[in-house]
N, C-alpha and C positions, 0 to 999 in steps of 0.2 A: 348472206351476211350483209346487214343493212348499212346504212349510209351515215357518214358525217355529212352534214348538210351540203353546202357547196364544197368544192375541193378546198381543203384547208390550206391556208398560207403558212404552213409550218415547216417548210423545207429548212433543214438546219444549215446546209452549206451548199455552195456552188463553187467548184474548184476545177483546176486544170486536171484532165485525165488523159494523158498522152497528148494528142493533138486536139482533143475536144474538151468538153466540159462535163463534170460529174455533179450531180445534185442528189441529195437525200430528201425525199418528199413523203409527207404523210398523206395518204389517200383513203378514200372510202372503198369498200369492197366492190361496189358496183362500177367503179371507175374503169373505163375500157383499158387503161394501162395495166390493170391487174390480170387481164385475160391470159397473157403468156405464162404468168406464174401458175395459174390454176391448170392450164392445159398441159404444161410440162410436168407438173407434179402428178397429175392424173396419169399421164403416160408412163412416168417412172414407176409409180406404184403398181400400175398394171403389169409392166415389164417384169418387176421383181417379185410380185406376189400373186400373179394369176394362177399359179398352181396350188395356192393355199386359200385364196379368197375368191369369191365370185365377183362378177362385174357389179352386181347390186351392192355387195358389201363394200367394195371400193368406192362406189358412188356415195354410199351412206357415210363413209369416213370423210369424204370431201365436203359433204353437206351437213355434217353433224352439228356444227355450231352456227347459231344465227349470226347474221352480219353485225348486229349491234354489240356482240361480244368483243369485236375488234375495233370498236369506236369509243370515243370519249364518253364518259369519264374513266372507264375501267380498262380500256384496251386501245390498241392502235395498230395500224398496218402501215409499214414503210416500204418504199421502193427506192432502189439506187438506179438513177437514170444517167445514161451517158449519151450526150447529144440528143436528149429527149426520149431515148429508148430505154425500156426497163431491162436491166441486166442482172439484178438480184433483188431480194426482198425477204420480208418476214413479218410476223405479227405477234402480239401478245394479248392475252385475255386474263381476267381474274379467275384464278383457280379456287373453287369452293368444294368440289367433289373429292371423295377419298382418292388418295394417290396410289400409284403402283410403286413397286420397289420394296426392298427389305428395310423395315424400320430400324433394324440394328445398325444399318450403314449410314443413317442420317448423321450429318456433321453435328447437329444439335438435336437431342431428343425432344426438345420443346417445340420443334417445327410442326409436329402433328398432334392432333387430338386422338383420343382412343379409337374413334371410328375411322381414322386414317385421313381425315380432311385436314387441310392446313390450319395450324393454330396461329400463324402469323400471316400478314398480308403477302400473298404469293402470286406472282405473275407466271402464267404458263405460256411458253413460247410455242408457236405453231407456224406452219407454212414457210419454213426456212427454205429458201430457193436461190440457186444461181443458174442463170441461163447456160445451157449446154455449150454454147460457143464462147463462154467467158469464164470457164473454170480455171483453177490454179492461178488466180490473180489476187487472192486474198479478199475477195468480195464477201465471202461467207463470214469471215472474221469481222469485217466492217459492219455487216448487218447485225451480228451478235452484239458487238460493242454499242451500236446505236440503239438497239432494243433494250439492252441493259440500262443504258443511260436514261432513256425515256421512261422506263419502268421505275427507276429510282426517283426520277423527278415527280412521278405520280404517287410516291409514297410506298412503293413496294420494297420490302426488305429482302425478299428471296425470289429466286427464279427456279421454276421446275419445268421439265420437258420430258418427252419420251420420243424415241426413234425406233424404227423397226429393226428386227434382227438381221435383215438382209440389206442393211445400209451401213456397212462398216466405215465408209468415208465420213458419214455424219457422226457416228460414235467416236471416231478418231478426232474429229474436229472438236467435239465437246470435251474430250479428255485433254486435248492440247490447250484449251482455253479456260481451264480451271474449274470445270464442272466435276462434281463428285458422283461417281457411278453408284447407284443404289442396288447393285447386283454384283455377283462374283464375275469379274472380268476373265477369269480362267475357265468359266463354263461355256459350253457351246451356246451361242446366242439363240439358236433355234430351239433349245430346250427351255429358254427363259420366256421368249415372246417379246413384247414391247420392252425396250430398255429404258429405264428411268434414270434421270440425272437431276441434281439440284446444284444451286450456287447461291451463296449469300451475297447481298449487294453492299454490305458494309463490313468493316473490319471486325473480326470476332474479338470479343473481350478476352 
């Protein structure tokens, strides 16, 4: 995942977080601060999916998108730092490929073309992460809100994402923060596979 040239000076805020300071910073994928995010996500995916995916398939998932997808002008990667250490993060890219999920469940049928690809400018959220030592502090909600704000600033009208069927915490987070499930929430997630969600970034007419 490539680089924004030097580390961008686009930290949105620095504020008190307990006894220390909290900063939201935009970084390049090659920045050493991103390493904990990638390492923990890889470990979590392996722990949850090793019985259904091979190590090679999991590695391919982590390396599927080139770094430039998460860099300006179409994407961004942000980290939440506390006293300079990464505690949460996430990224978005421009989604152009056909989407997963039941088209009948779209909030607006105009969201997709006939081939399933987005018909409106759509940001896809990826790599949503909270450090295992800092969970249950609202950091994931903070990351989502920051990514949504930055995507809207880039002209995106809609957000799309998928999470795995063995990540109920993630699915619960998206449901609690206003995302529309593009699947039957009463069906066993293992029967569905990747769980797709969408959210519009402006008020519906």
